[in-house]
Every structure is written in C-alpha cells, then in structure tokens.
N, C-alpha and C positions, 0 to 999 in steps of 0.2 A: 646757405648755412643754417637759416632758421628751420628750413624743411628737415635737414639732417638732424638739427638739434631737437626738433619735435619727435623725430623717430627714436632718438636716443632716450628721450625722457619717457616715451611711451613704453620702451623695452626695459626700463628700470624695474628691478624686482621689488615686490612689496615687502614691508618689514617682516611679515609672517614668513614669507619665503626665505628671506635672508636669515632669520633666526633658525629656521629648520635646517638650512644649509650649514650654518655654524654648528648646530648640534650634531649633525651627521659627521662633520669633520672632527669634532671633539671625540666622538665614539671611535673613529679610526685611530686617532692619536692615543686614546686610552688602550686600545688593543695593541698598538705598537709599544706602549710602555710595558704592558704585560709580557709581550714577546721579548723585549730587551732585558727585563728583569729575569726572565727564565734563562736566557742565554748567559747572563752574568752568573747565575747560580751554576749552570752547567760548566762554564769555564772555570769557576772556582773549585768545583768538585774535581774537575780534570787536573787542575794544578795540585790539589791535595793528594790525588791518587798517585801521581808520579813523584811529587816531592823531590827528594834528593836522589831517587833512583834514576830519573831521566830529567835532568835539569833543563835540557833544551826544550822538551815538550812542555814542561811546567812553565817556563818563561814565555813560550809562545801563547799558552793559555792565559797567562796574566796580561800579556799585551792585548790579546783580543778582549779580555774583560775590561781593560782601561778604555779601549775604543768604544765598546758598548756603553760604558758609563758616560762617556762624552756625548754619545748620541742620545742617551736617556736624559741628560741635563738639557740638551737642546730641545728635545720634545717637551719637557716640562715647561720651558720658557714659552714655546709656541702655544702650548695649551693654555697657559695663563693669559697670553695676549688675546686669544680667541674668546676666552671667558669674559674678559673686560669689554671686548667689542660687542659681544652678544648682550651683556647687561646694559651697555650704552644704548643699543638699538631698542631694547625693551623699555628703557626709561624715556627715550624720545617718543616712542609710540604712546606711552602713557601721558606724556606732556601734551601731545597733539590732541588726544582724546579729552583731556581736561580743558584745553582751550576751546574746543568745539562745544563742550558742555556750557562753558561760561558765556559763549556767544549766544547760545540758545536762551540762557538765563537772562542776558541783557535784552534780547528781543522780547522775551516774555514780560520783563519789567517795563519796557517801552510801551507795549500794548496795554499793559495794566494801567499805566499812568498817562495815557495819551490825552486825557482831558485836563491835565494839570496846567497851571499858568507858568509864566516864564521863570518865576522864582523857584517854583517847585522843580521845573526842568533843570535850572542851574544847580539846584541842590542834588537832583538825581544824577546829573552829569558829573558832579563832584564825587558822588559816591561811586559811580562807575569808574571814574579815573582812579580813585583810590583802590578799587577792586582790581583794576588792571595792573596797577603798580604792585599790589600784593601778589597777583598771579605771576607777574614777571619775576618777582623775587623768588616765589616758589619754584618757578621753572628753572631759574638760575641755580637754586639749591639742588633741585632734582638732577640737573645736568652735570653737577660737579663730579659724580663717580667716573667720568671719563678718565681722570688721572688717578683713580684709586690705587693705593698701594705705593705710590711714589714717595709720599711723605710719611709713611708708616714705618716705625722702627720694629723689626721682627723680634728683636731681643726683648722689647717691652711686652709684646704679645706672649712670648714664651714665659716670661716672669709672671705675668698675670695668670696664665694657665696653670703654672706650678703652684701659685698661691691658692687658686681654686681647689686643686687636688689636695693640698695640705689641709684646707678647711674641711673638705669632705671626709678625709681620713680621720681628722681630729674628732669630728662629730660622730663617726662610727665607733671610735674607741670609747667615747663617752657613753654610748648606748650599749656597750658590751656588758657592763656590770648592772644594767637596769633589769631587775627581776620582774617588775610589774608588767613591763611592756617588752615582749620579745622582739629582737630585730628580725627582719625577714630572712636573713641568712646567718647561720651560726658559724662562728670561727671554729675550724677543726683543730683537733689536737695533733700537732705535727710530731712524727716519730723522732726520737733523739738519737738515731743511729748515724754513723758516719760512713761515708764511702771510703774504699781503700785508696791509699795514696797512688797506687798503680794497680794494674790488673793482677789479681791473685795475691795481693798483700794481705796481711793479717789484721789490718786496721778495721775491717768491717766485721761486725758481729751480728749473728742472727737474732732478731727480736721476735718473740712469740706474739703473734697478733691474732685476734679473733678468739673464738671459743674452741678450746682443745677438743671438745666433743664432736666438732664438725668433721674431724678426721675419722671418727668411728663410723660416720655415715658412708664411708667409702667401702666398707666391708661388703654390704649387700650388692652393689653393682659389680664389684670386683669378682665376688664369688659367682654371680650370674654369668659374667664374661668367661670365667675359667671353666664353668660347667657347660658353656656353649649355648646358653639360652639367651633370649633377648636379642639385642642387635649384635650382629657379628662384628668382628674387627673391621673398623673402617667404614661400616655402613652408617651413613649419616641419618640421624633421626630428623624427620620432617616436622617442623613446627608451623602450625597454621594460626594466622592472626586475623583479627577483625580491625577495621579502621578505629583508631584510638586506643587499641590495646597496648599496654606497656611492654616495651622491649628492653630486657635487662642487658646492660653492658657491664661485663666483668673486666676488672683490671687484672693483669696476670704477672708479668715479670719485666725486669729491665736488665740490661747488661751491655758490655762492650760489643760493638758491631763485629769486630774481627775475632772475638773469642766466643763462638757459638755456645760452648758448654759452660761458660761462666755467667750465670744468671742470678739475680737477686729479686726479692719480692718488691713489687712496685711501691708499696707503702713504706719501704725503707728509705725512700727519698722524701724530702720535705714537700709534699704535694697535698692537694685537697683529699681528705679522707673522712669517712663518717666517724661518729663518736664510737660506735660499736661495729667492728668489722665482722662481717659474716662471709665465711668461705663457702665455695661451691663444692659439692661432692664430686670427686674426680675418679676416673677409671685408673686401673693399674698402669696402663700405657702412658697416660698423661702425667702421673706422678713420676714415673721413670724418666719422662722427658723434661722434668723440672718445672712443670706447670703448678702454680699455686693461685688459682682464680679466687677473687673476692669481689663482692658487690661494690659498686661505685656510686658516686653522687650524681652521675649523669642521668637525666630523665628524658627518655626517648619513647615516643609513642608512634605506633605504626601509621605511616602515611601522613604524619603531621610535621610540617616544617617548623624549625626554630631558628630565630635570628639573634645571635649574640646574647644568649641567656647567661646570667651570672651563675657560675658554679660555686665560688666561694671567694671570700676576702682573706688574705693572709698577711701576717707581719713576720718576716724572717729576720733572724739575727745574722750577724756576720758569719758565724760558724756554719749556719745552714746555707747561706749564700755560697760559702766556700765549698760546701758539700756538692751543691748543684754545679758549681764551676768545674770541679774535678770530674763529675759525671759527663759534662758536656765536652770537656777536653779529651776524655777517653772515648768519645763518640758513642755514648750510651743511647740505646734505642729502647722504646717501650713496646709492649704487646698487650692489646686489648682483645676481648672476644665478644662478638655479638652473634647470638644464635649459632654457635659453633664455628663462626667465621673469624679467623684471626686477622686483626688489623694492626699495622705497625707504623711507627714513625720515630723520628729522633727527638730526644728530650729538648735539645736546644740547638743553637747555631753558633758556629765558631768561624771567624775570619782572620786570616793572617795575610798581610801584604807588606811589600817593601822590605829592603834590607837596612837602609839608612835613610830616614828613621824607620824602625820596625814598629808596626801596629798589630796589636793582638786584641781582638774584640770578641766578647762572649755574650750571647743573648739567650734568653729563655723563652720558649714558645708558651705564651699564656692564653692563646686562643686556638682552638681546634675546630676544623670544619669536617663533619662526618657526612660522607656521601653514601647513601644506601639505595640499592636498586631492588625492586620487587616485581614479582610476576603473580598476579592474582592475590592469594593470601599467604604467599611465602616470600622470604627474603633470599635473594639470589646472590647479591654481591654487597660487600661493605668495604669502605676505605676511609682513611683519614688524611687530611691535607692541611698544609700551612702556606699555601701558595700566595694568597693575598694578605698575609699577616706579617707584621713587622715584629721581630723579637724584642723582648724587654731586656734592656742592657743590664748586665750584672757587674759592670766595671765601676771603679771609683767609689766604692762603699767604704766608709771609715769603720774601724773595729768596733766602736761603740754606737754605731748607727744601725737602725732597723730599716728594712726594705719592705715597702708596702706593695702587694701584688693583688690584682683582681683577675682571677681565672674565668674565662668565658668559653662558650662553645656554640656552634650552630649545627643544625641537622637539616639536610636536604634529601628528599625522597624523589625518586624518578622511576618510571615504569620501564621494564625491559621486555623484549620478546623472547629472551632465553628462558626456557622452562626448567632446566636443571642446572645445578651448579657445576656439574662435571662437563657440561657443554660449553662453558665459558672458557675462552682461550687465554685470556690475559691473566688468569690465576687469582688467588684469593687475596693477595696483598697489594694489588694495584701496581706492581712493579717495584716494590720496596726492596725485595731481594731479587738478584738476577736469576734468570732461568735459562737453561740450555735444552732445547727441545729437538735440535737437529739430530739426525741419525749419524753416528760416528763411523763413517765409511772407512776412514783410515784404519781404525782398529779392526773392523771386520775383514777388510782386504788383507791386512797383515796377518791376522789369525788364520784365515782360510789358506793363504799361501803356505804358512808354516805347517798346517795340518796336512795339506796335500803332499808336501815334501816328506814329512815324517811317515805318513801312511804309505807313500810310495817306497820309502826306504825299508820299512818293515816288510812290505810285500816282496821286495827284492830278496830280503833275507829268507823269508819263508818259501819263496818259489824257486829261487836259484841256489843260494848257498846251502840251505838246508836240504834241498833236493839232491845236490851233489854230495853233501855229507852223508845223507841216509843211503844213497846208492853206493857210496864207498864203504860205509860201515856194514852194510847188509850183504856184502859179497859172500858167497858160499865158501866154506873153509877149503873145499877141494880146489877152488880156483885161486886161492889166496896163497902167496908164497910165505915161506917161513919167516921172512924178514918184514913182512907187511905190517906186523905189529908195531914196528918202529915208526911207521907213518902216523900212528895214532898220537905220537908224542909231538907232532907239529902243532905250533901255537894256534893256528886257525881251525884246526880240526880236532882239538883235544877234548871236546866236551863229552865224547863217548867213554873216555877212560875213567871219568869220575862218576859213572852211573851208579856205582855202589856207595857213593858218598853224597850225591846231590840231594838226597832226601833225608840226610842226617839232621835230626832236630837241633835247632839252635839253642844257645844259652839264653837264660832269662825268658823262657817261653811264656811265663805268666804275664810279664810286662808286654811282650809282643802281642799276645792275644788281647790284652786290655787296649792297646793302641788301635788294633784292628776293630774292636767293638765300638770304641768311642768315635773312631773315624767313620764307620758305617752309620752311626747315629747322626753325625753332622752332615753327611751326604744326604740322608733322608730329610734332615731339618732344612738344609739349604734348598733342596729341590721342592719341598713342600711350600716354603715361603714364596719362592718365585712362581710356582703354579697358582697359589692363592692370589698373588698380585696380578697374574695374567687373567684370572677369572673375575677381576674387578672387586675383590673382597676388601681392598684397602682404600681408604680415603687418602689420596696422594698428598693432600695439603697438610696433613698432620702425621708426625712420626709415631704417635702414641699407639696407633692400631698395630703397627708392625712390631713394636716392643711387646705388646700383649700377646700377639700371635707367636712370637719367638719363644716366650716363656712357656706358653701352653704347649707348643709343639715339642719343646725340649723335654718337658715333663712326660709327655706321652710317648716320645721316641726313646725313652730310657730303656724300654723293653727290647729295642733293637740292639743296643750296646750290650745288654746282658746276654741276649741270645747268641749273637755272633761271637762274643768273647768266650763264653762258656762252651759253646759248641765246638769251636776250633781248639780250645784248650784241652777238651776231653779227647779230641781226635789225635792230637800229637802226644798223648800219654800223660797229661797233667792229672794230678791226684788232689791237690789242694784247691778245689773249686770254690770253696767259701772265701778263701783268701783272694782268689782271682776275681770274685764278684766285688769284694771290698775295694780292690785295686782299680777295677773298672769304673766304679761309681765315684772314685776319688781322683781319677786321672785328670779330669777337667774341673770338677767342682772345687777342689782344693786350690789350684792356681787361680781360679776365678775369684774365690772368696778372699784370698790374700791380696790380689790386685784391687778388688772392689773395696776392701777394708782401707787400704792406703788412700785410694782416690776419694772415698766417701769421707775419710777423716780430714783430708785437706779441704774438701767442700764445707764440711761442718765447721772447721776452724775459721773459715773465711765468711761464713754466713750465707753461702750460696743455696739457692733453691734446688740445686742438683743433689744435695744431701738428702737421703731418703729418710722419711719419718720412721719412728720406731714401729708403728703399726704395719707399715709396708714391709719393713724388714722381717717382722714376725710372720707376715702373710707369705712372703717368698720362702722363708724357712719351712713353714708348714706345708706349702705345696711340694717342696722337695722331699720332706720327710714322709708325707702321706701319699704322694703320687709318684715322684721320681724314683726314690729309693726302692719302694715296694715293686714297682714295675721292673726295675733292674733285676731284682731277686727273682721275680716270676719269670722274666725272660731267660735268666740264667738257668733256672730249673728246667724249663722246656728245652733249652739248648743242650744241657747235659744229658737229659733223658733221650733226646732224639739223635745224639751223636753216634756215628758209626766209626769203626777203626779207619785210620788214615789210609787212603787208597794210593799206594805208591807203586808206579809201574816197575820199579827196580827194587831188588832186595838190598838192604843196607848192611854192610859188613860191620863187625864189632870193632875192628881196628881202623882208625881213620887214616886216610891216605895223606902223605906229606904234600904240602902245597909248594910248588916251585916258586922261586922269586919272581915277582911281578914287575913289569916296567912302570915307570912313574905315571904314564898316562892311563894306567888301569887302577890307580890308587883310589881310595874312598873319597879323598878331597876332590879329585878331578871329576869323579862320577857325580858327586854332589853339586859341583859347579855347573857341569853340563846339564845334568838332570833338573836342576833348579832354574837355570837361566832360560832355557827354551820354553817351558810353560809360562814363566813370568813374562817373557817377551810377547807371548800370544795375548796377554791381557793387559800389557803395560799401558796402552793408550786408554782403554776403557777404565783402567784402574784410577786414572786421574779424575774422571767424572764421578766415580764412586766415592773417592776421597772428598771431592768438592761437595758432594751431597751430605756425607756423614759429618765432615769437619768444616764445612763451609755453608754457603747460602744457596747452593744450587738445589733444584727440585728434579729428582730423577724419576721419570715416568716411562722410560723405554724398557719395560720389563721383558718384552719379546726379544729385544737385542741382548738384554742381560742373560736371558735363558740360553740364547744361542752362544754367547761367549762362555757361559758356564759349561755348556756341553763341549765346546772346543777345548777348554782347559782340561777337562777330564780325558778327552781323546788324546790330546798331546801328551799328557802325563802317562797314559797307558802305553802309547807307542814308544816314547823315549825309554820307558822302563824295560820294555821287551828288548829294545836294541842294546841297552847297557847290560842287561842280564846275559844276553848272548855273548857279548864281548868278554864278560867276566868268566863265563863257563868255558869259552874257547881257550882261556889262559889256564885251565885246570884248577880254577878257584871255585870251590863249591859253597863258599860262605855267602850265599846270595840272599838269605832270609832277611837279615837286618840291612844289608846293602840296598836291597830293593826299596825298603821303606825310607832310608835316609836319602837315596839319590834324588827321587822326585819330591819327597817331603821337604827338601831344602828350599823349595819354592817359598815356603813360609818365611825363611830367612831373607830372601830377596824382597819380599813384600815389606818386611820390617825395615830393611835398608831404604826402600823407596819412601816409606813413611818419614824417615829422618830427612831425606831430601825434600819431601813435600813440605815439611814443617819449616825447614831453613830457607827454601828458595821459592816456594809456590804459595805461601800463606803469610798472613800478617799476625799470626797468633803470638801471644807473649804472656808473661805472668806465670806464677807458680801453679795456680789452679788449672789453667788450660794446659800447661806443659805436662803436669803430672797425669792428668786424665788422657791426654793425647798419647803419650808414650806408654802409659800403662795398658790402655786398651789396644793400642797398635801391637804391642808385644803379644797380647792375648790373641789378637786376630791372626798374627803370624803362626802362633801355636796351633790354632784351629785349622789353618790351611795345611800345616805339617801333618796333622792327624788325617785330614780328608785325603790329601794327595798321596800320603804314605800308604793308606789303605788301598786306594785305586792301584797304585804301583805294585803293591805286594800281590794282590789277587791277579793282576794282569801277568806278572812274572810267573806265578804259580800255574796259571792256565797254560802259558807258553811252554813251561818246562814239562808239564804233563803231556802236552801234545808231542813234543819232539822225542820224548823217551818212550811213549806208547808206540810210536812208529819205528822204534829201533829194535831190531831183532837181537835177542840176548842168547848167549850160550847156555 
C-alpha cells in the first residue's frame, strides 16, 4: 500500500499545473456562457417575431429560453466555485513559499548567533517561537478565503456600489459650473424634441440642427453628379489612411425597424451630441433616401484600438427617459456611417416574459463596440455590436427623478485579406438587415412556362388560323359563289369585313399619343437603370445612387416622350401639337407632384428626415424646368418634323360601320382582367422580392435575373395583346386602339392590388407616415406600369394588324 501510495503522491499535479487547468476550464465555461446568452437572445427574438401570429412557435421559443437560462445559472455557479478553488490554491502556494523563506531566515539567524550563550539562545528561541506563532496566524488569515462569499451579503455590496456611483455623479455635477477648471468631458445639450406616441403620429416635430448653410454645400456635388462628372452613381470613392489618421464617424438617422421610410434625425433623441452640430454635404440620392449625416463625438483613429472610452455623461429627465422608452418599444434602430459604410444597431433592448405575472423590461445600450476591418490603407468592413454589453435599465424612474448615464465605446481593428468591399459576401451591415441572395427559380420557371405557352398560342394564330383566314379571304372572285360573302359574317372570320374601319382614328388621340410617349420614356428609363446595374455602376449597399440615376435618366429621356408622342400625333392627323407637348410633359409629372406633395407634407408634419429640404426641392424643379421640359419640346419638334402620313394598308370609309353586339367574354372588363392577370402572374413571385427590397430590409443584387424577368414581362404583354386584339377583330369590333392600351396596361392595377395585400399580410408596417408613403407611391408605381405595358401592347397590336391586312387582297 505504501508503494502505491508513493506512486500516487509522485503523480500528483503541481500547484502551477492545477492553476493552469482551472484557468483553461474557466475559459471553456466563459465561452459556454457567451453561447447560452446568444441562444437566449435568439429565442427571445424568435418569440417576438411570431408573437400572437404563431403562439405555438412563440411558446416553444420561450420554453427553450427558460431552459437556456437555467443552464446559464448552473454555469455561473460552477464558474464561481472554480474561481474560489483557484484562489485557494494560489494562496496555499504563497503560504508554502512564505514558510520556506522563514525557515531560511531562521537558519540564517542560527548561523549568525551560533557563538551566543544559553541565555541568548533562550532569548533567540523565544523570538523564533513568537515569529512562528505570528507566521501561523498569518497563514491562518491567508487561508481563510477558502470560504469567501459564504458570509458576504450581496445586497450590502450593491448598496455600497450605488453609494459610490452617487458620490461620483455628485462630484461631477459640482464640477460642471466650474469655469476656471474645465472638466475632461463636457455635458452635451440634449435636444428637447419628443418621439411620436406611435409610428407616424404628429407628436414629433422637426428640429433644425446645425448650420443651415451646410445644405448649400450640397449644390456643388449634386450638380457635378447631374452633369455626369466626378464619381458616377454608386461608384465608391476610395479613401486612403495612414496609421493614426482620424476616421470620421457620422451619425445619420433613426426610425422604427418595420417602417423603412419613417426616419428621423439621430440627434432628435436625447443622446450624446456636440455643442455645435456640423452636417456633411450629401448627394442628391442620399437626400432623397432620407440621409442627414452629422459629425459625432466618437474619436476613431486608423488601426488604433480603444477600450471603453467615455463618450459623455448625461443627466436625463423623466420626459427624456420616456422618449427613449417609446423609441425602444417601437424597435428604433440607428444608422451610423464610417467611410461611406453604413453600420446599424438597435437603440435599446426590450424583454417581455410571462403572462401572470407579466414582466416588461426596457434597457438602453450605453456602450457600443465598433469592429472595423482594413486591408492595407483602406477600410473594408465596419460593424457595431452590443454582444458583451448589458443594457442600462430605464424602468422604475420617478417623475421628479433624473437618470445619470455614462456612454462609452470601444474600437477594435483587424486586418482582412479581402481587397475590395464588393468582394465581401456578408454585406455592409454585418447581418443587421436580412438578405436574400438565392436565385428565385420558382419565379423564373413560372415566367418561362407562361411565355412559352403564350408564344406558342400566338404562333398557332399566325400560322394556322390566319393562314386559313387569308387563304379563304383571298379566293379569286371567279371561284367564289355569290353567297360566299355571308361567310364573312361568321364570328371567327369577321376581321376582313372591318378592313375599311380598322384604321379609323380613335377619339382623344392627343391623350393616346401622350400615353404612348410617356410609356416609351419609362421603357427606356427602366431598361437603362437595369443595364447600368448590370454594368456595376451602382453601389448595391446604398439606394442613393439609384435615386440619382433615376432622376438623371428621367430628365434625359424626356426627349423620347416628346418625340414619340408628337411623331405619332402628327401621323394620325393631329394639329394641336403644342397642346400635345404640354399634355405629354404633364401626364406623369402632375400626378407625381400631387402624390409627392401629400407624402412630403406628412413627413414634414411628423419631423421625418424623408421630408426634402427646400434647396433640394428647388434643385429638382430646376432640373425639370431647365432639362426635362426643354428636352420634351425639342423631342416634340423633331418628331413633328420627321412624321410622315399614317401608312394604312386599307382605305378608311367616311361612314363608320355598325358594330354588332358582343358577347360578355369580349367586353373591355374581361379583356382587362385577362390581359392584366397573365403578365402579373409572370412576375408575381419576383415582385415579392422587389417589394421586400423597396419597402423592407432585403438587398436585391440579382440584376441579371431582374433584367430577364423584365424582358419576360414585356414579351408576355406583347403576346397577350396580339391574342386579345385578334379576338376583338374577329367579332367585327374595330375599336382596338384604346382597348389594346387598357387590356395589358391593367397589369398596373393588379400590381397596386398586390401592394395592398403585401401591406396587410406580408409586412409589419404601420402608422400614418409609412402608410401614406406606401400607398401613395404604390399607386404611382401601378400608374407607371400602366403606361409602359400599355405602350408595348399598343405597338404590338398595331404591328400585328398591319401584318394581317397587308397580306389581305382587297378589291
């Protein structure tokens, strides 16, 4: 047994090895804590996501959260036990070292006094005994931490900590008024605005911050952009830094997460802000996107890490705390910008748990961790995190009580091998907004099947039905019986009878030509934007570039609308071409101005940053007056001068033929239903992702797929227009001019109805601001699709009618 005992003693680990093992175990437990905290947050977000929509899934998420919380509590207890044991071993090692030192000292003393007599030895031994007793007492005192924490009242520690914080805050308040000696951090002036009681309410008013002349600085970059010089739309300007160079962080905007177009200035919240707010000069696209960037108090230097640096100290009144509570309850997020990279995060944290009793906790994030990645001398990626931060509670504040807050931040730099921002796959916001990058095969397959069916259907009409009709109508008079003319009255073969009326010009020809001109303009505009996106001219992480390009292209393509409208108006015998030009230029601009006026007024009344400044409004009006309208007139003059007489294969009689009664399935309403539903069904799946991009948080980057779907939409519209026009002419109804425009143009109505469905069932948008903007611009979008598809439908039908009547022999 002694042999085995000696082996066991020889295999015992040293104190250093035991301490190292305990530290490694503590690291594992700390990682487990972080993992469990992350899982708790995920389950909480899942429960909030489903809410009352899917109670079963929400309850399952809450159960998993409770289980993770129990595991986290057990891990905390285990970690505390390991810490106590490690400290005990360290103390024991220290005690052993002390005893060995004392033994050496005793030996040294014995050697030094070896020539002493017995009395001196007795005295020496007495001293040594006393020293040993003192050493024993010290050893006992040092070894007492074995049970540390068992007899300590945690409430007393919390009270003592709170007293220390109050003493520190009182000392800082006393130093605020000291003019001789400035405190290291000045108290900022907190804006006195209030958040709306709900999304879109009129409780929030816009506060003019900063120097108004800063907006005048926008004119130069905007005009440069509109003239096409400098950086193109979406081309990111590369900034090069040296180690230690300052990196400016701009604060931008805040707003409800589920209302993308309801945004407010960041400094409208009671947050840390400088005494004098300086705004950044913005491009036209950024202003239209609701950006209002201003310099912040954050001090960031290239490649220099910062750990918990104080941003500012604040004393918030109960009204300002309530303002923050409302923002957090509405899931307000903030957006900062670092080197043109947007970084986003939530303002605070909200937790709701249990039914009876119900708990409602609201906390404010007072510490932000900025993570920046660089390659060489350029910043590639930026993100903000609150992962290892506990929110500051905003609950339990009395009306007459002030809340003291200390805002801090950390900055961590890391090097990456990614050379360009566009090469990074995870996006610019680090996953704050969801992204959908997969190819939408369901939409593509659905659209392709529909196109093949319609193209095959039109091919059957052209190759079989028309061939039979032409062969029948082109029979020589000598081989045709006298009663064969009655065959022409048959419903399916009646389109020859109306050859003298099919090219009779329609009523309201000026309005028809204006519709065709504006529709051709938007066809060119849509194609141009998609092609520019395919060529990589847009920065997909920001929508401002597309806004700028759309305004520029709209102004430049006004010549197309003027040319097409005036050219066709002169062909069909129009004389009032000046009135036609005015109607063309007003057909879209007037409805757009009315819609924008209502939407902008609502934004302005609620203090939203989506309300355009006066300088931007004047700039857009100037662009339209100096570029858009003159190009429309110039295009109209060229179209009028180059117009030739209308080339009709058949002569039109002076007296119109009577149209026989038509069955119900050939009515205008049925044609509009069929002609609008089929093109809409070809894009319905892809339309969801487009809506999720414009009105949600998705990032749409599949411009090749978008171009393909756009081409499918135009092809389906042209094919269905030809088919419906043939059926109409077969019924001896020659009023195809407006019918062809309305039949496929009604796709815009289906798109608007889908927008209503999307708002009610596919989104969480709410409030007056978001609702007015959504339905206002959705109605305008449906109107634009009506113009585009109506134009495609009309010219397809015209080409088809020319084809069939050119090949028809006339007497």
